[in-house]
C-alpha positions as CSV (number, residue, x, y, z in Angstrom):
1,M,-23.6,28.3,27.6
2,T,-21.6,29.2,25.0
3,K,-21.3,28.7,21.4
4,L,-18.8,26.8,19.2
5,P,-18.6,27.3,15.7
6,S,-18.9,24.2,13.5
7,H,-17.6,23.1,10.3
8,D,-20.1,24.7,8.7
9,G,-20.0,29.0,9.5
10,T,-22.9,28.4,11.6
11,K,-22.9,28.5,15.3
12,R,-24.3,25.8,17.7
13,R,-24.7,25.1,21.5
14,S,-21.9,23.6,23.3
15,G,-24.2,20.6,24.3
16,Q,-25.9,20.2,20.4
17,S,-24.2,17.4,18.7
18,R,-23.8,17.7,14.6
19,K,-26.3,16.5,12.5
20,P,-26.1,12.4,12.0
21,Q,-23.9,11.5,9.2
22,P,-25.7,9.0,6.3
23,A,-25.0,4.8,7.3
24,P,-21.8,4.5,4.4
25,S,-22.9,2.6,1.4
26,V,-21.3,-0.3,-0.1
27,P,-20.2,1.0,-2.9
28,D,-20.7,-1.3,-6.5
29,G,-17.8,-1.2,-8.6
30,A,-14.6,-0.4,-5.5
31,R,-11.9,-3.1,-5.4
32,W,-11.0,-1.6,-1.8
33,L,-12.8,-1.3,0.5
34,K,-13.5,2.0,3.5
35,P,-13.4,0.0,7.1
36,A,-17.2,2.0,7.3
37,E,-17.9,0.1,4.3
38,V,-16.7,-3.7,5.0
39,A,-19.1,-3.5,8.1
40,V,-21.9,-2.5,5.6
41,F,-20.8,-5.5,3.7
42,L,-20.8,-7.8,6.8
43,G,-22.9,-6.4,8.7
44,M,-20.9,-5.6,11.6
45,S,-19.6,-3.1,13.5
46,R,-16.7,-1.0,12.5
47,I,-14.8,-1.6,15.9
48,S,-15.0,-5.0,14.8
49,V,-13.8,-4.1,11.7
50,Y,-10.9,-3.2,12.9
51,R,-10.5,-5.6,15.2
52,L,-10.0,-8.6,12.8
53,H,-7.7,-6.0,10.7
54,H,-5.4,-5.9,13.4
55,R,-6.4,-9.6,14.5
56,G,-4.5,-10.5,10.8
57,Q,-8.6,-12.4,10.5
58,L,-9.4,-10.1,7.0
59,P,-7.3,-9.4,3.7
60,S,-6.6,-5.5,4.4
61,F,-3.9,-3.6,4.5
62,K,-2.6,0.0,6.1
63,L,-2.6,2.9,3.7
64,P,0.1,5.4,5.8
65,G,-2.6,8.3,5.9
66,L,-5.6,7.1,4.2
67,G,-6.2,4.1,7.3
68,I,-6.9,0.6,5.8
69,R,-8.7,-1.1,2.9
70,V,-9.8,-4.0,2.3
71,D,-9.7,-6.0,-1.0
72,R,-13.0,-7.0,-1.6
73,E,-12.7,-9.8,-3.7
74,K,-10.7,-11.9,-1.6
75,L,-13.3,-10.7,1.5
76,T,-15.0,-12.2,-0.6
77,A,-13.2,-15.4,-1.4
78,L,-13.1,-15.6,2.1
79,L,-16.0,-15.8,3.1
80,E,-17.1,-18.0,0.3
81,N,-14.7,-20.3,1.9
82,T,-15.0,-20.7,5.5
83,C,-19.4,-20.0,5.1
84,Q,-20.8,-23.6,4.7
85,P,-24.2,-24.5,4.5
86,R,-26.0,-26.4,7.1
């Protein structure tokens, strides 16, 4: 098996994966959320967040080179308006 350099300069075998990344948390004071943060906030996968963005169902926009961002205040307002108690 060949050894490939990793990002930290150490060698690892080609069959080995990288260390698992910690799950992103939702920052308390952040107005603009990244897709991974929205996924944690809504309890869904990051791919589902991208799908909602592409369908126009999220208050989001695309930043060239930075990906999408979601307005936290508008997302919270959207959830309050759409989620009705039973």
